[in-house]
Wavefront OBJ file of the C-alpha trace (Angstrom):
o trace
v 4.258 39.174 -15.882
v 4.009 35.376 -16.396
v 6.125 33.198 -14.129
v 8.491 31.489 -16.587
v 10.317 28.362 -15.475
v 13.759 27.640 -16.922
v 16.717 25.518 -15.830
v 20.211 26.246 -16.984
v 22.255 23.157 -16.196
v 25.560 24.887 -16.937
v 24.757 27.797 -14.656
v 23.673 25.422 -11.926
v 26.937 23.459 -12.031
v 28.989 26.609 -11.850
v 27.073 28.148 -8.983
v 25.923 25.189 -6.892
v 27.162 21.813 -5.838
v 23.835 20.164 -6.610
v 21.939 20.089 -9.886
v 18.143 20.001 -10.061
v 16.447 19.277 -13.357
v 12.717 19.944 -13.261
v 12.129 19.122 -16.900
v 13.245 15.528 -16.261
v 11.743 14.936 -12.805
v 9.123 12.528 -14.072
v 11.141 11.195 -16.989
v 13.470 8.988 -14.953
v 10.661 7.420 -12.948
v 8.666 6.782 -16.113
v 11.690 5.124 -17.685
v 12.016 2.851 -14.643
v 8.365 1.879 -14.987
v 8.899 0.975 -18.649
v 11.814 -1.271 -17.738
v 9.913 -3.156 -15.036
v 8.440 -6.524 -15.891
v 4.693 -6.870 -16.145
v 2.749 -9.022 -13.709
v 0.624 -8.798 -10.626
v 1.963 -5.394 -9.569
v 1.063 -3.506 -12.733
v -2.681 -3.822 -12.345
v -2.603 -1.558 -9.292
v -1.570 1.468 -11.340
v -4.418 1.187 -13.841
v -3.743 3.864 -16.483
v -3.998 2.546 -20.075
v -2.270 3.595 -23.301
v 1.002 2.711 -24.968
v 2.216 -0.362 -26.937
v 0.458 0.796 -30.104
v 2.624 -1.492 -32.250
v 1.405 -4.715 -30.589
v -1.467 -6.441 -32.380
v -4.258 -7.228 -29.940
v -4.977 -10.698 -31.233
v -4.439 -14.144 -29.731
v -6.402 -16.976 -31.318
v -5.452 -19.454 -28.600
v -6.836 -17.067 -25.953
v -10.144 -16.647 -27.795
v -10.510 -20.371 -28.423
v -9.731 -21.246 -24.810
v -12.233 -18.859 -23.235
v -14.963 -19.652 -25.753
v -14.681 -23.314 -24.784
v -14.696 -22.578 -21.049
v -18.033 -20.763 -21.290
v -17.143 -18.128 -18.685
v -18.698 -15.305 -20.718
v -22.521 -15.289 -20.975
v -23.968 -16.445 -24.288
v -24.076 -13.731 -26.916
v -21.579 -11.486 -25.076
v -18.250 -12.920 -26.217
v -17.705 -10.357 -28.988
v -18.445 -7.519 -26.523
v -15.993 -9.165 -24.120
v -13.217 -9.262 -26.742
v -13.941 -5.700 -27.907
v -13.624 -4.458 -24.310
v -10.321 -6.319 -23.879
v -8.899 -4.387 -26.851
v -9.945 -0.979 -25.525
v -7.611 1.104 -23.278
v -8.389 0.867 -19.588
v -10.101 3.912 -18.032
v -8.094 6.017 -15.615
v -9.171 5.456 -12.013
v -8.321 7.332 -8.836
v -9.138 6.648 -5.208
v -9.267 9.306 -2.515
v -7.437 8.244 0.615
v -10.301 7.358 2.904
v -8.856 7.527 6.404
v -7.568 11.101 6.194
v -9.961 13.439 7.937
v -9.838 15.810 4.991
v -11.006 13.265 2.382
v -14.257 15.211 1.999
v -12.300 18.384 1.310
v -10.326 16.649 -1.436
v -13.540 15.303 -2.946
v -15.052 18.791 -2.909
v -11.894 20.175 -4.546
v -12.011 17.529 -7.278
v -15.669 18.078 -8.056
v -15.692 21.868 -8.015
v -12.286 22.758 -9.469
v -11.092 19.983 -11.750
v -13.943 17.794 -12.953
v -15.952 20.831 -14.056
v -13.029 22.133 -16.130
v -12.638 18.930 -18.131
v -16.266 18.196 -18.940
v -17.024 17.819 -22.657
v -13.413 18.393 -23.736
v -12.309 16.942 -27.071
v -8.658 15.946 -27.495
v -7.240 14.411 -30.688
v -10.759 13.695 -31.870
v -11.651 11.830 -28.681
v -14.415 13.250 -26.517
v -13.441 13.353 -22.854
v -16.328 12.289 -20.673
v -16.866 13.787 -17.244
v -15.358 11.578 -14.511
v -17.882 9.320 -12.799
v -17.899 7.897 -9.271
v -17.634 4.101 -9.068
v -21.145 3.086 -8.067
v -20.001 0.266 -5.791
v -17.239 2.123 -3.915
v -18.412 3.725 -0.637
v -18.832 7.494 -0.188
v -17.799 8.505 -3.721
v -14.171 7.895 -2.805
v -13.249 6.309 -6.183
v -13.648 7.830 -9.666
v -12.989 6.774 -13.245
v -12.864 8.465 -16.638
v -12.147 7.432 -20.218
v -8.983 9.550 -20.246
v -5.899 7.427 -20.785
v -2.653 8.035 -18.948
v -1.107 9.301 -22.182
v -3.805 11.929 -22.739
v -3.623 13.170 -19.146
v 0.153 13.582 -19.379
v 0.405 15.109 -22.838
v -2.590 17.413 -23.240
v -2.010 21.084 -22.234
v -5.726 21.360 -21.466
v -5.342 18.725 -18.751
v -2.007 19.928 -17.373
v -3.573 21.438 -14.267
v -5.451 18.213 -13.518
v -2.288 16.169 -14.103
v -0.242 18.303 -11.706
v -2.987 17.971 -9.107
v -2.944 14.158 -9.442
v 0.851 13.910 -9.205
v 1.104 16.240 -6.222
v -1.761 14.683 -4.258
v -0.525 11.170 -5.013
v 2.917 11.967 -3.612
v 1.269 13.458 -0.533
v -0.708 10.255 0.025
v -4.111 11.899 -0.440
v -4.930 10.205 -3.745
v -3.997 6.786 -5.122
v -4.024 5.959 -8.806
v -5.284 2.407 -8.734
v -7.223 0.133 -11.061
v -10.895 -0.220 -10.116
v -10.947 -4.013 -9.686
v -7.838 -3.825 -7.511
v -9.911 -1.941 -4.915
v -12.353 -4.829 -4.410
v -10.450 -7.311 -2.138
v -9.833 -4.904 0.797
v -13.520 -3.929 0.803
v -14.577 -7.578 1.066
v -12.296 -8.141 4.062
v -14.526 -5.882 6.225
v -11.647 -4.387 8.189
v -12.145 -3.020 11.709
v -9.592 -0.993 13.713
v -8.733 -3.890 16.055
v -7.960 -6.438 13.334
v -4.536 -8.022 12.885
v -4.019 -8.157 9.116
v -1.561 -10.000 6.867
v -1.080 -8.970 3.233
v 0.795 -11.960 1.820
v 1.855 -10.668 -1.620
v 1.631 -6.947 -1.043
v 3.886 -5.061 -3.500
v 3.471 -2.513 -4.967
v 1.075 -1.621 -2.145
v -2.151 -0.025 -3.403
v -4.307 -2.568 -1.586
v -2.033 -2.367 1.453
v -2.746 1.367 1.557
v -6.475 0.615 1.611
v -6.005 -1.727 4.554
v -4.102 0.945 6.492
v -6.802 3.518 5.753
v -9.485 1.205 7.114
v -7.515 0.649 10.315
v -7.430 4.419 10.829
v -11.123 5.001 10.196
v -11.248 6.923 13.485
v -8.631 9.664 13.225
v -9.059 10.533 16.902
v -7.327 7.253 17.820
v -3.578 7.620 17.084
v -2.832 3.939 17.792
v -5.514 1.470 16.641
v -5.267 -1.957 18.255
v -4.852 -3.607 14.879
v -1.925 -3.594 12.467
v -0.937 -4.576 8.927
v 2.012 -6.834 8.154
v 2.721 -6.413 4.438
v 4.927 -9.093 2.878
v 6.541 -9.593 -0.501
v 9.044 -12.154 -1.724
v 10.974 -9.667 -3.886
v 13.413 -7.616 -1.832
v 13.501 -4.712 -4.295
v 9.721 -4.571 -4.597
v 9.535 -4.320 -0.817
v 11.007 -0.837 -1.085
v 8.273 0.150 -3.523
v 5.875 -1.148 -0.899
v 7.589 0.968 1.765
v 7.193 4.060 -0.420
v 3.448 3.444 -0.770
v 2.948 2.797 2.932
v 5.092 5.763 4.025
v 2.702 8.199 2.355
v 0.068 7.297 4.922
v 2.267 7.943 7.976
v 0.885 5.080 10.040
v 2.532 3.564 13.144
v 0.620 0.332 12.466
v 2.350 -1.005 9.337
v 5.317 -3.363 9.051
v 6.906 -4.401 5.740
v 8.600 -7.817 5.694
v 10.445 -9.840 3.049
v 9.566 -13.561 2.852
v 8.337 -16.211 0.457
v 4.567 -16.138 1.058
v 4.252 -19.910 0.618
v 6.400 -20.464 3.718
v 6.073 -17.194 5.618
v 7.089 -17.918 9.234
v 4.636 -18.405 12.057
v 5.065 -15.501 14.463
v 4.880 -15.437 18.250
v 3.568 -12.751 20.559
v 3.628 -12.248 24.301
v 0.102 -12.696 25.630
v -0.484 -12.175 29.355
v 3.105 -13.082 30.184
v 3.402 -16.207 28.047
v 4.305 -16.937 24.438
v 1.416 -17.430 22.056
v 1.086 -17.952 18.306
v -0.048 -14.957 16.271
v -3.152 -15.724 14.228
v -4.486 -13.031 11.901
v -8.070 -11.789 11.872
v -7.886 -10.864 8.183
v -5.595 -12.083 5.395
v -5.321 -10.717 1.877
v -4.025 -13.415 -0.450
v -3.555 -11.614 -3.774
v -1.374 -14.208 -5.470
v 0.977 -13.941 -8.481
v -0.927 -14.893 -11.612
v -0.794 -15.069 -15.412
v -2.464 -11.646 -15.594
v -4.745 -12.190 -18.579
v -7.290 -9.899 -16.923
v -4.832 -7.007 -17.382
v -4.628 -7.142 -21.187
v -6.266 -3.730 -21.475
v -3.158 -2.026 -20.129
v -0.445 -4.706 -20.102
v -0.631 -5.019 -23.858
v 2.294 -7.426 -24.175
v 0.144 -10.123 -22.500
v -1.595 -10.471 -25.887
v 1.462 -11.994 -27.530
v 2.816 -13.797 -24.453
v -0.410 -15.486 -23.289
v -0.479 -19.274 -23.298
v -2.270 -21.878 -21.177
v 1.096 -23.035 -19.799
v 1.308 -19.895 -17.662
v -1.660 -20.974 -15.540
v -0.484 -24.572 -15.276
v 2.899 -23.422 -13.969
v 1.408 -21.039 -11.383
v -1.372 -23.228 -9.960
v 0.887 -25.068 -7.496
v 2.437 -21.884 -6.126
v -0.979 -20.232 -5.778
v -2.323 -23.212 -3.846
v 0.709 -23.327 -1.533
v 0.359 -19.614 -0.733
v -3.373 -20.016 -0.063
v -2.756 -23.025 2.206
v -0.147 -21.095 4.167
v -2.602 -18.237 4.481
v -5.439 -20.260 5.990
v -2.997 -21.919 8.378
v -2.238 -18.511 9.880
v -5.857 -17.323 9.881
v -7.666 -17.158 13.219
v -10.830 -19.214 13.644
v -13.678 -16.878 12.696
v -11.353 -14.810 10.509
v -11.664 -13.945 6.806
v -9.236 -14.525 3.964
v -9.772 -13.009 0.522
v -8.140 -14.887 -2.353
v -7.789 -12.861 -5.555
v -6.101 -12.911 -8.955
v -6.146 -10.721 -12.053
v -6.608 -13.838 -14.140
v -9.891 -15.160 -15.570
v -8.590 -18.732 -15.839
v -10.429 -21.308 -13.643
v -7.136 -23.200 -13.169
v -5.838 -20.231 -11.158
v -9.214 -19.391 -9.641
v -11.909 -21.980 -8.850
v -9.423 -24.880 -9.035
v -7.321 -23.364 -6.223
v -10.410 -22.620 -4.115
v -11.851 -26.122 -4.658
v -8.541 -27.774 -3.716
v -8.289 -25.591 -0.629
v -11.838 -26.402 0.483
v -11.240 -30.126 -0.071
v -8.047 -30.066 1.987
v -9.796 -28.179 4.796
v -12.367 -30.970 5.418
v -15.034 -28.466 6.437
v -12.778 -26.040 8.317
v -13.244 -23.424 5.579
v -16.379 -22.015 4.008
v -16.914 -19.779 1.000
v -18.752 -16.628 2.082
v -21.399 -14.950 -0.029
v -20.154 -11.439 -0.826
v -22.985 -10.463 -3.181
v -24.502 -7.981 -0.708
v -21.211 -6.392 0.347
v -20.673 -4.324 -2.808
v -24.041 -3.210 -4.172
v -23.652 -1.872 -7.681
v -20.772 -4.175 -8.646
v -21.549 -6.496 -11.573
v -19.938 -9.915 -11.381
v -20.371 -13.463 -12.643
v -20.708 -16.369 -10.197
v -17.926 -18.930 -10.042
v -18.131 -21.977 -12.317
v -18.329 -25.631 -11.246
v -16.941 -27.233 -14.417
v -13.905 -26.386 -16.507
v -11.346 -28.080 -18.730
v -7.578 -27.913 -19.141
v -5.798 -27.230 -22.397
v -2.132 -27.518 -23.259
v -0.426 -24.909 -25.435
v -0.556 -27.445 -28.277
v -4.371 -27.379 -28.071
v -4.929 -30.751 -26.335
v -7.963 -30.725 -23.968
v -8.396 -32.734 -20.746
v -11.629 -32.888 -18.735
v -10.431 -35.247 -16.008
v -7.200 -36.327 -14.346
v -7.660 -39.867 -15.657
v -7.266 -38.565 -19.230
v -3.863 -37.004 -18.582
v -0.981 -39.124 -19.936
v 1.805 -40.033 -17.537
v 4.265 -37.894 -19.464
v 2.300 -34.790 -18.432
v 1.820 -35.626 -14.747
v 4.542 -33.212 -13.673
v 2.873 -30.325 -15.510
v -0.783 -31.145 -14.876
v -1.893 -32.080 -11.358
v -5.154 -33.564 -9.969
v -5.987 -30.361 -8.043
v -6.390 -28.507 -11.342
v -9.634 -30.345 -12.136
v -13.080 -29.872 -10.558
v -14.059 -32.436 -7.882
v -15.760 -35.566 -9.279
v -18.242 -36.092 -6.446
v -21.387 -34.020 -7.272
v -22.394 -33.733 -3.605
v -18.951 -32.537 -2.527
v -18.899 -30.080 -5.426
v -22.326 -28.698 -4.499
v -21.330 -28.322 -0.833
v -18.394 -26.111 -1.824
v -20.697 -23.403 -3.236
v -18.184 -22.345 -5.869
v -20.888 -20.107 -7.313
v -20.094 -17.713 -4.420
v -16.777 -16.867 -6.092
v -16.880 -13.589 -8.023
v -15.485 -13.094 -11.533
v -15.459 -9.542 -12.908
v -15.601 -9.346 -16.717
v -14.195 -6.251 -18.471
v -17.211 -5.458 -20.659
v -19.736 -5.317 -17.818
v -18.490 -2.122 -16.136
v -15.548 -1.075 -18.299
v -12.894 -2.489 -15.943
v -10.080 -5.015 -16.017
v -10.711 -8.735 -15.515
v -10.552 -10.053 -11.956
v -11.403 -12.987 -9.686
v -12.072 -12.863 -5.961
v -13.298 -15.331 -3.320
v -13.987 -14.781 0.388
v -13.130 -17.639 2.763
v -14.221 -17.855 6.405
v -12.401 -20.182 8.821
v -14.803 -22.214 10.943
v -12.302 -24.482 12.732
v -8.552 -25.188 12.882
v -7.145 -26.792 9.746
v -7.204 -30.584 10.056
v -3.426 -30.938 9.815
v -3.014 -28.409 12.634
v -5.315 -30.052 15.172
v -4.346 -33.726 14.782
v -1.493 -35.237 16.726
v 1.138 -36.776 14.432
v 1.046 -40.538 14.383
v 3.499 -42.444 16.588
v 5.956 -44.435 14.527
v 5.749 -48.234 14.967
v 8.821 -49.542 16.757
v 10.129 -51.382 13.699
v 10.078 -48.122 11.701
v 11.621 -46.024 14.471
v 15.134 -44.638 13.947
v 17.926 -47.010 14.974
v 18.950 -44.776 17.871
v 15.473 -45.209 19.361
v 15.484 -49.005 19.147
v 16.773 -50.951 22.189
v 19.788 -53.188 21.610
v 18.874 -56.738 20.509
v 20.952 -58.100 23.384
v 18.504 -56.597 25.925
v 16.219 -59.124 27.665
v 12.506 -58.598 26.952
v 11.850 -56.981 30.361
v 14.700 -54.511 29.883
v 13.546 -53.733 26.329
v 10.134 -52.694 27.706
v 11.827 -50.637 30.440
v 14.009 -48.972 27.772
v 10.921 -47.910 25.833
v 9.265 -46.558 28.966
v 12.269 -44.310 29.585
v 11.915 -42.740 26.168
v 9.531 -39.823 26.264
v 6.438 -40.125 24.147
v 7.277 -36.829 22.497
v 10.451 -38.287 21.024
v 8.410 -40.983 19.246
v 6.077 -38.394 17.712
v 7.170 -37.062 14.379
v 8.380 -33.511 14.796
v 9.217 -30.815 12.274
v 12.938 -30.361 11.686
v 14.650 -27.776 13.887
v 14.457 -24.212 12.665
v 17.266 -23.360 10.293
v 19.022 -20.052 10.600
v 17.152 -17.599 8.426
v 18.963 -16.788 5.189
v 18.923 -13.097 4.407
v 18.762 -11.784 0.876
v 18.982 -8.242 -0.432
v 20.152 -5.315 1.641
v 21.051 -5.686 5.284
v 18.632 -3.487 7.197
v 19.566 -1.303 10.141
v 18.400 -2.728 13.491
v 15.173 -1.706 15.207
v 16.136 -0.664 18.726
v 13.418 0.198 21.242
v 14.198 2.812 23.866
v 13.654 2.245 27.566
v 11.550 4.578 29.690
v 14.751 5.722 31.435
v 16.563 6.616 28.213
v 18.222 10.041 28.688
v 16.825 11.220 25.345
v 13.385 11.515 26.979
v 14.563 13.914 29.671
v 14.629 17.035 27.511
v 11.833 15.872 25.177
v 9.488 15.308 28.118
v 10.008 18.755 29.586
v 10.284 20.699 26.318
v 7.024 19.375 24.817
v 5.308 18.644 28.159
v 4.330 15.125 27.092
v 1.254 13.704 28.805
v 1.802 10.918 31.383
v 0.166 8.329 29.126
v 2.707 8.883 26.324
v 3.911 5.353 25.344
v 7.695 5.755 25.659
v 8.231 2.033 25.155
v 6.823 2.321 21.617
v 9.635 4.668 20.531
v 12.484 3.135 18.546
v 15.605 4.161 16.677
v 17.659 2.468 13.957
v 21.064 2.315 15.607
v 22.680 0.647 18.620
v 25.550 3.087 18.859
v 26.207 6.770 18.410
v 23.763 9.646 18.415
v 20.165 8.886 17.578
v 19.326 10.789 14.375
v 15.627 9.975 14.142
v 13.030 8.591 16.535
v 10.126 6.485 15.288
v 6.938 5.167 16.865
v 5.027 1.934 16.383
v 1.866 0.679 17.992
v 2.046 -1.465 21.121
v 0.942 -4.535 19.156
v 3.654 -4.157 16.493
v 6.234 -3.683 19.241
v 5.104 -7.038 20.628
v 5.616 -8.652 17.212
v 9.053 -7.083 16.684
v 10.452 -8.024 20.080
v 9.344 -11.655 19.895
v 10.321 -12.469 16.293
v 13.633 -10.774 15.589
v 15.305 -14.079 14.670
v 12.600 -15.411 12.344
v 11.393 -12.227 10.632
v 13.166 -10.086 8.046
v 11.737 -6.623 8.629
v 12.310 -4.049 5.891
v 10.571 -1.100 7.513
v 8.176 -0.139 10.275
v 7.224 2.869 12.359
v 6.487 6.513 11.602
v 9.099 9.219 12.168
v 8.083 11.546 15.024
v 11.308 13.407 15.932
v 14.508 14.320 14.076
v 17.732 15.497 15.636
v 18.425 19.193 15.123
v 21.817 20.386 16.314
v 20.559 23.982 16.580
v 17.820 22.869 18.960
v 20.131 21.917 21.822
v 20.761 25.540 22.763
v 16.978 26.098 22.960
v 16.281 23.191 25.303
v 15.721 20.143 23.059
v 17.888 18.495 20.416
v 14.905 16.941 18.633
v 12.440 18.797 16.445
v 9.024 17.471 15.475
v 8.657 15.633 12.152
v 5.649 16.339 9.927
v 5.273 12.641 9.076
v 4.313 11.737 12.625
v 2.569 14.881 13.809
v -0.945 13.372 13.728
v 0.328 10.409 15.776
v 2.303 12.467 18.281
v 0.249 15.639 18.738
v -2.421 14.140 21.065
v 0.359 13.645 23.653
v 1.894 17.144 23.324
v 0.599 19.719 25.832
v 2.824 22.730 25.126
v 4.439 24.571 22.206
v 1.137 24.605 20.307
v -0.029 27.693 18.404
v -3.649 27.862 17.256
v -3.670 29.373 13.766
v -6.323 30.638 11.355
v -6.771 30.046 7.622
v -4.979 33.305 6.846
v -2.100 32.340 9.132
v -1.648 29.049 7.281
v -1.607 30.840 3.936
v 1.155 33.119 5.204
v 3.169 30.217 6.629
v 2.913 28.137 3.462
v 3.589 30.885 0.932
v 6.378 32.838 2.633
v 9.877 31.669 3.432
v 10.422 33.032 6.940
v 7.600 35.448 7.751
v 8.030 37.777 10.710
v 5.862 36.982 13.724
v 4.002 40.227 13.038
v 2.652 38.722 9.789
v 0.446 36.397 11.863
v -2.977 37.483 13.015
v -3.222 38.928 16.523
v -4.251 35.718 18.289
v -1.479 33.574 16.799
v 1.031 36.405 17.186
v 0.293 36.689 20.895
v 0.690 32.924 21.396
v 3.973 32.834 19.461
v 5.483 35.667 21.506
v 4.970 33.633 24.693
v 7.013 30.701 23.354
v 10.771 30.392 23.272
v 12.708 29.473 20.167
v 12.461 25.930 18.874
v 10.101 23.374 17.352
v 6.339 24.053 17.520
v 2.961 22.661 16.468
v 0.755 24.879 14.279
v -2.814 23.722 14.806
v -5.930 24.737 12.871
v -9.302 23.813 14.375
v -12.259 24.078 11.963
v -15.115 26.461 12.656
v -18.450 24.744 11.934
v -20.133 28.152 11.730
v -18.025 29.072 8.696
v -18.549 26.363 6.043
v -16.464 28.342 3.525
v -13.351 27.345 5.462
v -11.926 23.791 5.577
v -13.976 21.622 7.919
v -11.146 19.366 9.003
v -8.281 19.846 11.480
v -4.836 20.722 10.110
v -1.611 20.202 12.054
v 1.757 21.425 10.822
v 5.264 21.270 12.242
v 7.049 24.584 12.503
v 9.948 26.472 13.997
v 9.708 29.567 16.150
v 12.756 31.723 15.444
v 13.949 34.852 17.151
v 11.707 37.214 15.174
v 10.234 34.921 12.544
v 8.329 31.680 12.183
v 8.249 28.994 9.512
v 6.482 25.743 8.650
v 8.498 22.540 8.113
v 6.197 20.950 5.533
v 7.237 19.043 2.369
v 6.475 20.715 -0.951
v 3.580 18.511 -2.054
v 1.923 18.770 1.329
v 2.194 22.554 1.089
v 0.440 22.426 -2.263
v -2.209 20.138 -0.803
v -3.033 22.397 2.142
v -3.074 25.492 -0.057
v -5.566 23.842 -2.392
v -7.755 23.038 0.589
v -7.615 26.711 1.545
v -8.746 27.784 -1.907
v -5.348 28.848 -3.311
v -4.717 27.648 -6.859
v -1.282 26.063 -7.168
v -0.270 25.542 -10.769
v 3.046 25.612 -12.606
v 2.593 27.007 -16.116
v 4.908 25.328 -18.614
v 6.927 27.667 -20.840
v 7.382 25.268 -23.724
v 9.289 22.010 -24.101
v 12.640 21.865 -22.325
v 11.946 25.064 -20.391
v 14.740 26.060 -18.050
v 14.765 27.907 -14.752
v 17.357 30.657 -14.344
v 18.099 33.098 -11.570
v 17.328 35.962 -13.950
v 13.599 35.207 -14.081
v 13.049 33.884 -10.553
v 10.871 36.162 -8.432
v 11.338 36.691 -4.723
v 8.450 37.177 -2.286
v 8.342 40.928 -2.880
v 8.139 40.434 -6.645
v 11.717 41.663 -7.226
v 14.527 39.811 -8.925
v 16.834 37.878 -6.630
v 20.301 39.346 -6.255
v 23.512 37.313 -6.023
v 23.743 37.764 -2.256
v 20.206 36.447 -1.856
v 21.081 33.413 -3.955
v 24.190 32.840 -1.868
v 22.250 32.995 1.390
v 19.440 30.574 0.615
v 19.043 27.205 -1.058
v 18.027 27.551 -4.703
v 15.678 24.576 -4.381
v 13.917 26.059 -1.350
v 13.559 29.422 -3.115
v 12.037 27.738 -6.143
v 9.412 25.963 -4.070
v 8.484 29.026 -2.042
v 8.404 31.472 -4.935
v 6.320 29.094 -7.020
v 3.716 28.923 -4.262
v 3.813 32.661 -3.660
v 3.424 33.450 -7.338
v 0.444 31.083 -7.624
v -1.192 32.646 -4.582
v -0.711 36.169 -6.002
v -2.150 35.136 -9.367
v -5.148 33.577 -7.645
l 1 2 3 4 5 6 7 8 9 10 11 12 13 14 15 16 17 18 19 20 21 22 23 24 25 26 27 28 29 30 31 32 33 34 35 36 37 38 39 40 41 42 43 44 45 46 47 48 49 50 51 52 53 54 55 56 57 58 59 60 61 62 63 64 65 66 67 68 69 70 71 72 73 74 75 76 77 78 79 80 81 82 83 84 85 86 87 88 89 90 91 92 93 94 95 96 97 98 99 100 101 102 103 104 105 106 107 108 109 110 111 112 113 114 115 116 117 118 119 120 121 122 123 124 125 126 127 128 129 130 131 132 133 134 135 136 137 138 139 140 141 142 143 144 145 146 147 148 149 150 151 152 153 154 155 156 157 158 159 160 161 162 163 164 165 166 167 168 169 170 171 172 173 174 175 176 177 178 179 180 181 182 183 184 185 186 187 188 189 190 191 192 193 194 195 196 197 198 199 200 201 202 203 204 205 206 207 208 209 210 211 212 213 214 215 216 217 218 219 220 221 222 223 224 225 226 227 228 229 230 231 232 233 234 235 236 237 238 239 240 241 242 243 244 245 246 247 248 249 250 251 252 253 254 255 256 257 258 259 260 261 262 263 264 265 266 267 268 269 270 271 272 273 274 275 276 277 278 279 280 281 282 283 284 285 286 287 288 289 290 291 292 293 294 295 296 297 298 299 300 301 302 303 304 305 306 307 308 309 310 311 312 313 314 315 316 317 318 319 320 321 322 323 324 325 326 327 328 329 330 331 332 333 334 335 336 337 338 339 340 341 342 343 344 345 346 347 348 349 350 351 352 353 354 355 356 357 358 359 360 361 362 363 364 365 366 367 368 369 370 371 372 373 374 375 376 377 378 379 380 381 382 383 384 385 386 387 388 389 390 391 392 393 394 395 396 397 398 399 400 401 402 403 404 405 406 407 408 409 410 411 412 413 414 415 416 417 418 419 420 421 422 423 424 425 426 427 428 429 430 431 432 433 434 435 436 437 438 439 440 441 442 443 444 445 446 447 448 449 450 451 452 453 454 455 456 457 458 459 460 461 462 463 464 465 466 467 468 469 470 471 472 473 474 475 476 477 478 479 480 481 482 483 484 485 486 487 488 489 490 491 492 493 494 495 496 497 498 499 500 501 502 503 504 505 506 507 508 509 510 511 512 513 514 515 516 517 518 519 520 521 522 523 524 525 526 527 528 529 530 531 532 533 534 535 536 537 538 539 540 541 542 543 544 545 546 547 548 549 550 551 552 553 554 555 556 557 558 559 560 561 562 563 564 565 566 567 568 569 570 571 572 573 574 575 576 577 578 579 580 581 582 583 584 585 586 587 588 589 590 591 592 593 594 595 596 597 598 599 600 601 602 603 604 605 606 607 608 609 610 611 612 613 614 615 616 617 618 619 620 621 622 623 624 625 626 627 628 629 630 631 632 633 634 635 636 637 638 639 640 641 642 643 644 645 646 647 648 649 650 651 652 653 654 655 656 657 658 659 660 661 662 663 664 665 666 667 668 669 670 671 672 673 674 675 676 677 678 679 680 681 682 683 684 685 686 687 688 689 690 691 692 693 694 695 696 697 698 699 700 701 702 703 704 705 706 707 708 709 710 711 712 713 714 715 716 717 718 719 720 721 722 723 724 725 726 727 728 729 730 731 732 733 734 735 736 737 738 739 740 741 742 743 744
């Protein structure tokens, strides 16, 4: 019969020490999202709907943007109409995974076809369309709102697919315009990248994907340092980055306007770390997000931009200071206001004295419609007072309005800046949110970095540097000669001890090549001689090591040389976990699925080549006997002793019906059985790739899961002894998959 899902909380509490409530799994996370403040982070999630009670009117907003002339003549009404419409849902397929094409095929053939020409609540659902400007059809949008996708039974299968694949890191739900800045950075695998204001992490994920464009290289030379000023938001950033299982990402917690200069060891000597690419996606007023952050309609005022301009400029200045000569920095906001956009860029270019240049990005994203940056704009107070020039601003407003907020006066200087190369995306042109982006290229060191500070005249020198008045003239000259020139040069104050906020993180402790933990690991997995032992770290100085992580050689360099000036929240990908049962089989550490694609190239034993049918068995059965495997895999498994193993699928190009991408799973070879150690959502993902439909049919609102209607793998009801032997949660996951496979 049908597989009914019910949870009986009372029964659970009586029988088990833990309680699992499936009907409320998403409810708590959605409630947290509702309680979060709106701002820069919300545009990355890009799914409209909600706030129906808020009137989408703001006369000050309309008056301000009409006067600025940012919208082409005759299009302002279309612009305002688009701002009042819900934002289309947009998804991006994770690009660096080798099976991105398989996911795209799955989306096109199984899900998009099913939802074509649907009509829900009187609204016709259009077929999803690929974003014309995003490479390789890796980004799609539809007019379905988040509310419709969640609530409609007709779209339940599609919704479950999105949730599952998002948690597995194979799909990101991200607003279309938010995808633009990483594309304009032109990332290559060797680039050192800084994301200055990174949370919640959708763009950071894009940067990581681009670093790993070649999946055959486990450790690209480049890395991403993702920073955010908010300690709590850093953990949201960690969650996003963790889905991609990269050894080349580090999450740090600093104020972006004064993020510390880092040092690295280069050829045996200390050197300053300059970044090849910097993403400067600054906090902003967010008036480009009105289509989904509906409360911006009632909160919008011109004061927001005036208050943020200084911070945005300071962050941008700090960014270009840390940019390598020849490097690129992308400055972006989700605001349409020139005070936050062109004014910041113009001030930055003026300060740079020719060291920076605006790049022309028009050819980088063919198909994207955008408006060129403007060269004239005005300021308005919330009372409606306009100012066209700094000279018009009364003294009483000088603390609120600054000279850098106005366009440069000199026509030649203004023309040389090429502000028209900035890109402003208007919502009504391609049914997106509003956005601003500018690409800066560094041609030379910043002027304040290459000049020597001026030597103080003797009369202005500190008293302790001045010779006593009783000294004869000859001795006074001799006194000055004894003082080193460097002491007369103005120096920055000594580094203060870094103040730590938020949670105190566990230490990052790198292992030595002689660490005894490698003795059994080396022999058990037959690691290749080029395995980088020095890149392995743990999170404790004392006691048994529970987990082992790996980072790239370059990130190790950064960590070791900046422990005192850098607050690191997270880095590294887990590759081994301690397993007490493993010691009797020769190794106390089992492989971790998170790091298998990083680690596997160095493993030369304990690998079983499996077929598509083998994977289906491993992912749909709890502990299948070795005899359930096909002959080839069965023969390989019999030769191995008990313990952790790698299950490796190699695609057959002569059979296009099967997945055409490699699959690697962690497993455990038992005495007579074998199992895969793969998280639930990854199981669902691989089964979908293999053509197995995985879908949980809802049995009405508030459905509960009870032991009476839970099927076991043979289709029989579970008895009490079976429930006592195995985890209820594990049974649920396995039986759900098995049932779906049988139905398919």
